[in-house]
N, C-alpha and C positions, 0 to 999 in steps of 0.2 A: 670515420674521418676525423682528423684532429686539427683544430684551429689554435694557433698561438696568437693571443691578443696581447699586445703591448700597451701598457698604460702607466701614467704617473699617478695622480690622485684619482679616486673614483669619481665618475661623472654620471649624470642622469642619462646621457646618451648611451653609455656602456651598460649601466645597471638596469635601466628600464627599456633600452632599445636593442642593443646588439647581443647581450647575453640571452635574453629571452628568445630572440630570433635564432640564435645558434642552437638553443635547446629544441626549438620547433623543427630545425633542419636536421636534427639528430647528430649534431657535431659534439665531439669531446673537446672541451675547452681547457686550455692551460693559459692562465694569465701570468705574464712575465711583468714584474714591476719592481721599482725601487722602494715601494711603500707597501710591503706585503701585509702588515698588520691592518692597515686601512681597508684593503680589499678582502681580507679574511673576515673583518667585521661586517662588511657589506654582504659577503656570501652567507653569513649567518642570519640575516634578517628574514622574517617570515615571507614566504613567496618568492624568495630569491632563487635564480637558476643555480644549479649545482655546477661548480667548476673548481679546478685545481689552481692554486696560487703558488708561484715560485718566485723567490727573490732573484733579482738580476739587475745589473747596471744597464738599464735599457737605453741610456743615452750613448752607449758605446756599441756600435754594430758588431764589433768583434766579440764582445761578451755575449751578445744576443745569439750569434751564430754558435758559439761554443756551448751555451746553455741548451740550445735546441738539439745540437748534435749529440750531446750526452744524455738526452732524454728520449722522447718518442719521435718517430718520423713525422714531419709536418705535411699537411695537405694544404695549408694556407697560413700565411703570416700577415697579420693585419693590425692596424691601429687607427683610432680616430683622434689622436693627439696631434696638435700642430707641431709639437717639439720632436716627435719621433717618426715623422714620415720618411725622412731620408734613411734613417737606420733600418726601418722596416723594408723599404725598397731594396736596400743592399742585401739584407738577410734573405728576403724572398727570392731575389735573383740568384743568390748563392746556392739555394736549394733547388733552383730550376722551376720555381713556382710562378704563377701570375704575379706580376710586380709592376708598380708604377715606375716610370723612369726616375732614377735617383737624381738625375740632373734637374728634372722638372720639380721634384720635391724640394731640392735645394733652392732653386730659383724662386719658388713661391714662398718659402720660409724666410729667406734672406731678402729683406725689402730693398736694399741697395742693389743687389744683383738683379732683382726683378725689374727695377727701373732701367738698369743698363740693358737688359735683354729686350725690353719693350722699346727703348730708344733705338737699339740696333735694328729692330724690325721695321722702324718707321711708322708704327701704328699709334703709339702713345708716348709722346715726348713731353717732359716737363722739367723744370729746373730742380735739380736734386744734388745733394752733396753728402758724402759719408764722413763722419768724424770718428776716426779709429779709437779703439779702447784706450790707447795711450795718448790720445790727443786732447787738448784743452779747448775751451770756447774761443780763446784768442785766435785759433787757426781760422775761425769763421770771419774775422774782421776784414781779411783781404779778399773775401769772396763777394760777388754781387748778389747777396741774398735778397730775394724779393719779399716784401712784406705786404700783407701778413704771410707768415709761413708756419709750417707744422714741424715740430721736432718730436722724435719718437725713437725708442730702441730699435736697432736694426732687425732684431729677431723677437720683438715683443708680441704680445697677444692681448686681446680683450680691452683695448684702449688704455692699458696700464702705462703710465708715464708718457702719455701722448698729450701735447699741449699746443695751443695756438699762440704764436708770439707776434706782436705787432711792432716791435722795435729791436734794434741790436741789444739794448740793455736787457730787455725782457727775454730775448733769446739766450743771452749769456746766463741769466739767472735760472732759467728753466734747465739749461744744460747742466749747471752746477747742482741743481736739485736732483736731477735724475742720477748724476754720477755719485751723489752722496748715498743713494739707495742701491745703485748698481755700479760699483767702481770699475768693473771689468767689461761693461757693456759698450759696444760700438753704437753710435747714434746715426740717424738719418735726418737731415734737414731738407725740406722740399717745399715748393710753392703750394699755397692753399688752393684747393679745388672748389670753386663755388658750385651751387646747384643743389638739387634734391639728392639725398642719399638713398640708394637702392641696393638690393642684393639680387643675385641670380643663382638659383640652385640647379645644379646639373648632375646627371648620373650617366656614366658611360661604361662600356665594356672593352674599350680600345678600338671598336669598330663602329658601334652605334652610340649616339649621345642623345639623351632625352633632356629637355628643358622642363623643369618641374615648377616653373613660375619663380616668384621672388617676393621680397618684402620691401615696402617703403618704410624707411627708418626715421624716427624722430629722436633727435639728440638733446642732451642737456645744454645749458647755456655755455658759451665759450668762457674761459679758454679750454674747457674739458670736452670730451667726446664720448660721454656715456650714453649708450643706447637705451632709451627709456620706454619707447612704444614702437610697435611694428605692425603694419597692416599688410595682409597678403595681397599680392597682385598676380592673378592667374595667368595673364597674357601681357607681358610687357611689350611695348611697341617693337615690331619686327626689326626696324633699322637699328634700334638700340641693342637688341639681342644679338644681331649679326655683328655689331662692333665688339661686343664683349666676347663672343665666341671666337672671333678672329684673334683677339689678344690671348685667350686661353690656348689657342693653337700655337701661337708664337712662343708661349712658355712651355709647350709640350704636355699640357694637361689632357688626359684622356681616360684613364682607368679609375673607376670608382666615383665617389661623390666629390663635389667641389662646391664651395661656398665663396662666391665672389662679391666683393663690395665695390661699388662704383658710384660716381655722381653723374647726373645728367644736367647739362646746361646748354641751352640753345640747340637741343637735339643731339648733342655730342656726349658720348659716354667716355668717362675718364676713370681708369682703375685706381681705387684707393688701396686695396690689398686683395690677395688671393689666398684663401685658406683651403688647402687641398685635402678636405675632409667634409663630413656632413656638418651643416649648421648646428649650433649648440644652443644653450640656454633654454632648452625645452622647445625651441622652434621645430626641431626635427620630430619630436613626439607629436606636436600639433600637425605637422605636415603629413605624417603618415596617416593620421586619422582623417584629416581634411580631404586628402586625395583618395582615401580608401584603398591604399595599396600596401603590400608588405615591404615597406621601404627598406628597413634594416636587413631583411632577408635578401632583397635584391642586391644590396651593397655587398653583403657577405658572399653571395653566389658569384659575383664577378671576380672576387678574389680567390674563388675556388676554380676559376676558369670557365664558368658557365656563361653563355651568351644571354643578353637581355632580350625579352620579347620585343617585337617591332612596335607593339602597342601595349603600354603598361596598364591600360584600362583605368586611368586616373579620372576622378570626378573633377568637373570644372564648374559646377553649379552652386558652389558655396563660397563664402567669404570668411575671413578670420582676423582676429586681433590678438596681440599679446601686449601686456603692460607690466612694468616692473616697478613697484613702489620701492623707493630708494631711501636709505638713511641719509640724513642731511647733516649729521654731526657724529662724532665719536661718542661711544658710551655703551651702556648695557641695555639690551632690549628687555624692557620690563612688561610690555603688553603687546599682544599681536594676535590676529585671527589664526585659527587652525585651518587645516585643509578643508576644502569644500568642493562638492560636485553638484551643480545646479542645472536645471533645465526649465526654460519658460519661453513661450512665444516662439518656439522653433529654434532657440539658441541654447547650445550646450556650453556651460561655463565651468572651468576647472581652476581652482586656486590651490597652489602648493607653497607652503612656507619654505624659504631658503635659509632661514636663520632661526635658531632656537631661542625661546624666551630664557633669559638669564645669561645669554652669551654676550661677552664684551668684545667690541672690535674698534679699531681705529677707522678713520674715514680715509678711503683710498681713491675716490673719484674714478672707480671702475665698476665692473659688474660684481665685484666683491662687496659692494654696498647694497646690492639687491636684498630686500627683505623677503620678497616672495615673487611669484609670477602668476598672473591671471591670464588664462588663454581661453578664447571663445570662438566657436564655430556656429555660423548661422546662414540663413538664406540670402542676406544682403549686408553690406557694410554698415549701414546706419543702425540696424538692429544689434549687431555684435558690438558696435561702439557704445550704444546706449547700455547694453548689458554690462560691459566692462566698467564703464564710467560709474554706473549706479552701484555696482558691487563695491568698487574701491571707495566711493564716497561714504558708504555705510560702515566701513571698517575703521579701526583705530590701531595705530602703532605708536608706542611710546619708547623713547630712548632716554635713559637717565645718564647724565654726564658722570 
């Protein structure tokens, strides 16, 4: 059986999760990508799963269909990229394969359309306005923008160019900054949602949907929204879960993995964004080990048309923490710890660098500033917190301007 996996840049989710799972399932994998050299380099690393890499304009569903049609018959078309869900849904549907609703893929990617859909459902309404790509900040002056508010690209990811604005002048300045970097991007301005930030991780086959728990997220100081620490929550309150699932139903989310971010304030869940794919930044790698299930294989199986078991057999007796040391300034990384795998007092801790010593980067105020990721699994939250805090306190990162 052949799997076509669409990707932009290589990610840990693909190289350490989905590709090894595809190998274990006996699938022949063809990676379609607009960055073939990067994926060929990844395929050549020691221990990497064997797969074929073909160049393709993966952002164009017509190019994807044509490339597949001229190659081998597909048994599944899949992606874990935010940017490619609609294209994959259309391509998989064209070949008569299990596919996400392309409408749902578009609604979850387009943050303005998501707000309109949720408002029409009556389940989650908040003040929101769309600033078209050819519109300027002056268009916002006539609108009753509530402050503080959040401005972000309509189709952005990973908190890139997401800002809190507390006044009309600050909003105009932030819009201008984003437009300087993204001149063709449409923007969304919406009211700020107070409360704790959480995620809900779900997996469905179109008939059965499993809730895999979620994460409580700690953010950087405003006006930015960088996710710095995450703690696993195995059983979020049932009323909160019910509210989130109702909103996913309204958006049409059903097949495969979904990573939903929401706030909880006074018992009410409010959607921040819906990512119709597995959680990233190595949270998915941790989740698979924490739950003790073949998470990546399950996701691929539903895209092959196989049903999920009624009981995944997931463990619920352990807790976990992830932390991301972040660069605080632009410059060259001149000192940093290497990878580590440690075990003590019932806690397993893994650290992986995300930036090489000698590499120079600008400061982005996004997950591109992550220097590494520490992830720990243990019998209780206090022990994993101590392990992560102790490990990070003993390390040293140096950035030279």
